[in-house]
C-alpha positions as CSV (number, residue, x, y, z in Angstrom):
1,M,-68.0,60.1,26.0
2,N,-69.5,62.9,28.0
3,R,-67.7,65.3,30.1
4,I,-68.5,65.3,33.8
5,G,-67.3,67.4,36.7
6,R,-65.1,70.4,36.3
7,T,-61.5,71.1,35.3
8,T,-59.8,73.6,37.6
9,T,-56.3,74.8,37.8
10,L,-54.7,75.3,41.1
11,L,-51.3,77.0,41.2
12,A,-49.4,75.7,44.2
13,T,-48.9,78.5,46.6
14,L,-46.3,76.5,48.5
15,L,-43.2,75.5,46.6
16,G,-43.6,72.3,44.8
17,A,-42.3,69.8,47.3
18,G,-44.6,71.3,49.9
19,C,-41.5,73.4,50.8
20,A,-39.9,73.3,54.3
21,M,-43.2,72.7,56.1
22,A,-43.8,69.4,54.3
23,Q,-40.1,68.3,54.6
24,G,-40.4,67.8,58.4
25,F,-41.4,64.2,57.9
26,N,-38.1,63.0,59.4
27,D,-38.8,64.8,62.6
28,T,-41.7,62.6,63.7
29,P,-40.7,60.0,66.3
30,P,-40.9,56.4,65.1
31,N,-43.6,54.1,66.4
32,G,-41.0,51.5,67.3
33,A,-39.0,53.8,69.6
34,A,-39.9,51.8,72.7
35,Y,-37.7,48.9,71.6
36,D,-34.7,48.3,69.3
37,Q,-35.7,49.2,65.8
38,S,-32.2,50.1,64.6
39,P,-31.9,49.9,60.8
40,A,-29.7,47.2,59.3
41,F,-27.6,49.8,57.5
42,P,-27.4,53.7,57.6
43,E,-29.3,54.4,54.4
44,Q,-32.2,52.2,55.2
45,T,-34.6,54.8,56.7
46,R,-35.0,58.6,57.1
47,A,-32.8,59.6,54.1
48,P,-31.9,63.3,53.9
49,A,-34.8,65.5,52.8
50,L,-34.4,66.6,49.2
51,P,-34.8,70.4,48.6
52,G,-38.2,71.5,47.5
53,D,-37.8,74.6,45.4
54,M,-40.2,74.1,42.5
55,A,-43.7,75.4,42.1
56,L,-46.2,72.8,40.8
57,Q,-49.5,73.3,39.1
58,Q,-52.4,71.0,39.6
59,T,-55.2,70.6,37.0
60,V,-58.2,68.5,37.9
61,L,-59.1,66.6,34.7
62,A,-62.0,64.6,36.1
63,E,-63.8,64.2,39.4
64,G,-66.7,62.2,40.9
65,L,-64.7,58.9,40.7
66,V,-65.6,56.5,43.5
67,H,-62.4,55.2,45.1
68,P,-60.3,55.0,41.9
69,W,-57.5,52.4,42.3
70,G,-55.6,51.7,39.0
71,L,-54.4,54.0,36.3
72,A,-52.9,53.2,32.9
73,M,-52.0,55.6,30.0
74,L,-53.3,54.7,26.5
75,P,-51.3,55.5,23.4
76,D,-53.6,58.4,22.3
77,G,-53.1,60.2,25.6
78,D,-56.3,59.0,27.2
79,W,-56.4,57.2,30.5
80,L,-57.9,53.9,31.7
81,V,-59.0,54.1,35.3
82,T,-60.5,51.5,37.6
83,E,-62.9,52.3,40.5
84,R,-62.9,49.9,43.4
85,P,-66.7,49.2,43.3
86,G,-66.1,47.3,40.1
87,R,-66.0,49.9,37.3
88,M,-63.4,50.6,34.6
89,R,-63.7,53.6,32.3
90,V,-61.7,55.6,29.7
91,I,-61.1,59.3,30.6
92,G,-59.9,61.5,27.8
93,A,-56.8,63.6,28.0
94,D,-59.2,66.5,28.1
95,G,-61.1,65.1,31.0
96,A,-64.1,63.7,29.0
97,M,-65.2,60.7,31.1
98,G,-66.6,57.6,29.4
99,D,-69.4,55.3,30.8
100,P,-68.3,52.2,32.7
101,I,-66.9,49.5,30.4
102,G,-69.1,46.5,30.1
103,G,-68.1,42.8,30.3
104,L,-66.0,42.9,33.5
105,P,-66.3,40.0,36.0
106,E,-68.0,40.3,39.3
107,V,-65.9,41.7,42.2
108,D,-66.2,41.5,46.0
109,A,-66.2,45.3,46.7
110,R,-66.3,45.1,50.5
111,D,-63.9,47.3,52.5
112,Q,-60.5,47.1,50.7
113,G,-61.7,44.7,48.0
114,G,-63.0,45.4,44.6
115,L,-61.5,46.2,41.2
116,H,-57.8,47.1,41.6
117,D,-54.9,47.5,39.2
118,V,-54.9,47.9,35.5
119,A,-52.2,47.5,32.9
120,V,-52.1,47.7,29.1
121,A,-50.0,45.9,26.4
122,D,-47.0,47.8,24.9
123,D,-48.7,47.1,21.6
124,F,-52.2,48.2,22.8
125,A,-52.7,50.4,19.7
126,Q,-52.8,47.2,17.7
127,T,-54.1,44.6,20.1
128,R,-56.1,46.6,22.7
129,R,-55.1,44.1,25.3
130,V,-55.7,44.9,28.9
131,W,-55.0,43.2,32.3
132,W,-56.5,43.9,35.7
133,T,-56.6,42.5,39.2
134,Y,-59.6,42.2,41.4
135,A,-61.1,40.7,44.6
136,E,-62.8,37.6,43.2
137,P,-65.8,36.3,45.2
138,R,-65.3,32.6,46.0
139,G,-68.4,31.7,48.0
140,E,-69.4,31.7,51.7
141,G,-67.9,35.1,52.3
142,R,-64.5,34.1,51.0
143,N,-62.6,35.9,48.3
144,A,-59.1,36.1,46.8
145,T,-57.1,38.2,44.4
146,A,-57.5,37.2,40.7
147,V,-55.9,38.4,37.4
148,A,-57.9,38.7,34.2
149,T,-57.2,39.8,30.7
150,G,-59.4,41.0,27.8
151,V,-59.6,43.1,24.7
152,L,-61.1,46.6,24.9
153,S,-63.5,47.3,22.0
154,D,-62.5,50.0,19.5
155,D,-65.1,52.4,21.0
156,G,-63.9,51.8,24.5
157,T,-67.3,50.5,25.8
158,Q,-66.9,46.8,26.1
159,M,-64.2,44.3,27.4
160,Q,-64.2,41.3,25.1
161,D,-62.7,37.9,25.2
162,V,-62.3,38.1,29.0
163,T,-60.3,35.4,30.6
164,R,-59.3,34.9,34.3
165,I,-55.8,33.7,34.0
166,W,-54.8,33.3,37.7
167,Q,-56.4,33.2,41.1
168,Q,-54.9,33.3,44.6
169,D,-55.1,30.2,46.7
170,P,-56.4,29.6,49.3
171,A,-59.4,32.0,49.3
172,W,-60.2,33.6,52.7
173,A,-63.1,35.2,54.5
174,S,-61.3,38.6,54.7
175,T,-61.9,42.0,53.3
176,K,-58.3,43.3,53.5
177,H,-54.8,43.0,52.0
178,F,-55.4,42.0,48.5
179,G,-52.2,43.7,47.2
180,A,-52.6,43.3,43.5
181,R,-50.2,45.5,41.5
182,I,-49.1,44.3,38.0
183,V,-45.7,44.8,36.3
184,H,-44.8,43.5,32.8
185,D,-41.3,42.1,32.5
186,G,-41.0,42.9,28.8
187,Q,-40.6,39.2,28.0
188,G,-44.2,38.2,27.8
189,R,-44.8,37.6,31.5
190,I,-46.3,39.6,34.4
191,H,-45.3,39.9,38.0
192,V,-48.2,40.4,40.5
193,G,-47.7,41.3,44.1
194,V,-50.5,39.9,46.3
195,G,-51.3,40.4,50.0
196,E,-51.6,38.0,52.9
197,R,-55.2,38.8,53.8
198,S,-54.4,40.5,57.1
199,N,-56.0,38.1,59.6
200,P,-53.6,36.4,62.1
201,E,-54.2,32.9,60.6
202,P,-53.7,33.6,56.9
203,R,-50.9,36.0,57.7
204,Q,-48.7,33.0,58.5
205,L,-49.2,31.7,55.0
206,A,-46.9,34.4,53.7
207,Q,-44.1,31.9,54.7
208,D,-45.9,28.9,53.2
209,P,-44.5,27.9,49.8
210,Q,-47.7,26.0,49.0
211,A,-49.9,29.1,49.3
212,T,-50.0,32.2,47.2
213,L,-50.8,34.6,50.1
214,G,-48.1,37.2,50.8
215,K,-46.2,36.5,47.6
216,T,-45.2,37.9,44.3
217,I,-46.0,35.6,41.4
218,R,-44.8,35.5,37.8
219,I,-47.0,34.1,35.1
220,D,-47.4,34.1,31.3
221,A,-49.3,37.3,30.5
222,M,-51.6,35.6,28.0
223,D,-52.6,32.2,29.6
224,G,-51.4,32.5,33.2
225,S,-49.1,29.5,33.0
226,P,-46.6,29.6,35.9
227,A,-43.1,31.0,35.4
228,G,-41.9,31.3,39.0
229,A,-38.5,31.3,40.6
230,G,-38.1,27.5,41.0
231,I,-38.1,27.6,44.8
232,D,-37.8,24.1,46.2
233,G,-41.2,22.9,47.4
234,A,-43.0,26.0,46.2
235,L,-45.9,26.4,43.9
236,P,-44.6,27.0,40.4
237,E,-45.8,30.6,40.0
238,I,-44.2,31.9,43.2
239,W,-41.4,34.4,42.5
240,T,-40.8,35.8,46.1
241,M,-42.2,35.2,49.5
242,G,-42.8,36.9,52.9
243,H,-44.8,40.0,51.9
244,R,-47.6,41.7,53.8
245,N,-49.6,43.9,51.5
246,I,-47.9,45.0,48.2
247,Q,-49.5,48.3,47.1
248,G,-47.0,49.7,44.5
249,A,-44.8,48.2,41.8
250,A,-42.7,49.4,38.9
251,M,-39.8,48.5,36.7
252,G,-36.8,50.7,37.4
253,P,-34.6,52.3,34.7
254,D,-32.2,49.3,34.8
255,G,-35.0,46.8,34.2
256,R,-35.2,45.5,37.7
257,I,-38.6,45.3,39.5
258,W,-39.3,47.3,42.7
259,M,-42.3,46.9,44.9
260,N,-43.6,48.7,48.0
261,E,-45.8,47.3,50.7
262,H,-47.6,48.4,53.8
263,G,-46.2,47.5,57.2
264,P,-48.5,47.3,60.2
265,K,-48.0,50.4,62.4
266,G,-44.8,51.7,60.8
267,G,-42.7,49.4,58.7
268,D,-43.8,50.4,55.2
269,E,-41.1,49.0,52.9
270,L,-39.5,49.5,49.5
271,N,-38.1,46.2,48.2
272,L,-36.0,45.3,45.2
273,I,-37.7,42.1,44.0
274,R,-35.1,39.4,43.4
275,Q,-35.9,35.8,42.2
276,G,-36.5,33.4,45.0
277,D,-36.0,35.8,47.9
278,N,-37.9,35.8,51.2
279,Y,-38.8,39.3,52.5
280,G,-39.6,38.1,56.0
281,W,-43.2,38.9,56.9
282,P,-44.5,38.1,59.5
283,L,-41.3,37.0,61.1
284,A,-39.4,40.2,60.2
285,T,-40.7,43.7,60.2
286,Y,-39.8,47.2,61.3
287,G,-43.4,47.9,62.2
288,T,-45.3,47.5,65.5
289,D,-48.7,46.0,66.1
290,Y,-51.5,48.5,66.1
291,D,-51.6,48.5,70.0
292,G,-47.9,49.3,70.0
293,A,-46.6,45.8,70.8
294,Q,-43.6,44.5,69.1
295,M,-44.2,42.2,66.0
296,G,-41.4,39.8,65.1
297,Q,-37.8,40.9,64.8
298,T,-36.2,43.5,62.5
299,Q,-33.6,41.0,61.2
300,V,-34.2,37.3,60.7
301,E,-31.7,34.9,59.2
302,G,-32.6,33.7,55.7
303,T,-34.8,36.8,54.9
304,V,-34.0,39.9,52.9
305,Q,-33.9,43.4,54.3
306,P,-35.9,46.1,52.7
307,V,-33.9,48.6,50.7
308,Y,-35.8,51.3,52.6
309,Y,-38.5,51.5,55.3
310,W,-40.7,54.1,56.9
311,D,-41.8,54.5,60.5
312,P,-44.3,56.1,60.9
313,S,-46.0,54.9,57.7
314,P,-47.0,57.2,54.9
315,A,-49.2,54.3,53.7
316,L,-47.6,53.8,50.3
317,S,-49.4,53.0,47.1
318,G,-48.8,53.1,43.3
319,M,-45.4,53.9,42.0
320,V,-43.5,54.8,38.9
321,F,-39.9,55.8,38.0
322,Y,-39.8,59.2,36.4
323,D,-38.8,59.3,32.7
324,G,-39.8,62.5,31.1
325,Q,-38.9,66.0,29.8
326,M,-40.9,68.2,32.1
327,F,-38.9,67.5,35.3
328,P,-35.4,66.7,34.2
329,E,-34.1,67.0,37.8
330,W,-36.3,64.1,38.7
331,Q,-35.0,61.8,36.0
332,G,-34.8,58.2,37.3
333,D,-36.3,59.1,40.7
334,A,-39.1,56.9,42.1
335,L,-42.5,58.6,42.7
336,L,-44.8,56.8,45.1
337,G,-48.3,57.6,46.1
338,G,-48.9,58.4,49.8
339,L,-52.3,57.6,51.2
340,Q,-52.0,58.6,54.8
341,S,-49.4,61.2,54.0
342,G,-51.6,62.8,51.3
343,S,-48.6,63.4,49.1
344,V,-46.4,62.3,46.3
345,I,-43.2,60.8,47.8
346,R,-40.1,61.2,45.6
347,L,-37.0,59.0,46.3
348,D,-33.5,59.6,44.8
349,I,-32.1,56.1,44.4
350,E,-28.4,55.4,43.6
351,G,-27.9,51.7,42.9
352,E,-29.7,50.0,45.7
353,K,-29.6,52.9,48.2
354,V,-32.1,55.7,48.8
355,T,-30.1,58.8,49.1
356,G,-32.8,61.4,49.5
357,E,-36.6,61.8,50.0
358,A,-39.1,64.6,49.3
359,R,-42.8,65.0,49.9
360,H,-44.6,66.8,47.1
361,L,-48.2,68.2,46.9
362,K,-48.9,67.7,50.6
363,G,-52.6,67.7,51.2
364,I,-53.6,66.7,47.7
365,G,-55.5,63.7,49.0
366,R,-55.0,60.0,49.2
367,V,-52.7,59.3,46.2
368,R,-53.6,55.8,45.1
369,D,-51.8,55.6,41.7
370,I,-49.4,57.7,39.7
371,E,-48.1,57.7,36.1
372,V,-46.0,59.8,33.8
373,A,-47.7,61.3,30.8
374,E,-46.2,61.4,27.3
375,D,-45.1,65.0,27.8
376,G,-43.6,64.3,31.2
377,A,-46.4,65.6,33.3
378,I,-47.4,63.6,36.4
379,V,-50.9,62.2,36.4
380,L,-52.4,60.7,39.6
381,I,-55.7,59.5,41.1
382,T,-57.0,60.2,44.6
383,D,-58.7,57.3,46.4
384,E,-61.7,59.0,47.9
385,D,-65.5,59.0,47.7
386,D,-65.1,61.9,45.3
387,G,-61.9,60.7,43.7
388,K,-60.1,62.9,41.1
389,L,-57.8,62.4,38.1
390,I,-55.2,65.2,38.5
391,R,-52.5,66.4,36.1
392,V,-49.4,68.0,37.7
393,T,-47.1,70.3,35.7
394,R,-44.4,72.9,36.4
395,G,-45.8,76.1,37.8
396,D,-42.7,78.2,36.9
């Protein structure tokens, strides 16, 4: 490994949540104010702002990353990071950045496509097993989300025994809405949230049980064999339906899986992922079209309401539930990356209700993924031409 870039320490001059200035997010009028966008229940949007009275310290561990997308902690404290153009590399806990790992499959790196999420086995120290998602080229300008697994060499330079274990169907000539977050269920299977490819025609397939666009799927982690919800008439890997563009996913403290997804203009959602449920897109949404026109209805019979939604959209991304020593007051809270908001979004969740929201580190950049280090520090990546790996600790 060779160190690149610089490591700097920035003591937050504003109090950690961005203080009162950053907590005015609930004051912005919703995009859907021109027609009835009433929430289905009182706690579904604009939860009370949580107090922000903690100074935070940012340390840039590495920079010069090109649109980093996925982040996974390794047992020795190093980090595995993907870059959308098709690179994966190990970055040391001290910021030493390894060369791109060899042996990865080709990706379609146009627009939103490329190399996406990455996850490692619980027993990585013994098996060195890795999973990742990517935009797979499928010919004639078409592509689709795929899932692969492999074994990282002991020196961290090569991915070996690479196997593609799942591919989305049908492929589409689109460069958007790949989704692609991975969550292990702790029972030898993985859940993957995949997008509906954005265009008006494939968008409708989010409601088609014979297509894997706009779905979550559950498959065997090693061979990709289907382990879906058993929905009548559905492909055997489908777990849930009716999603737009899933961008964050995590297992909560109680073992249930949560995912967030982008709405159109407004309508970003936090969903509790339950077996066999239909989350409504494109029939149901709290978002508007980009020209301000109404899209669908907010409530549609037979579909599940989001636990929480945002309007305007912070453009959600990677998420994690906090479990660490450094910020005991955050224990069990959900931390979500905000791309458009340029912040870390913290949600206090009680049962299935969001009871408070805070925006931390306002202005840090487009937070694409976020994890919790062994010592309880927050580690995140910013999705930019000059992307950074940043460690966040207490500043008091």
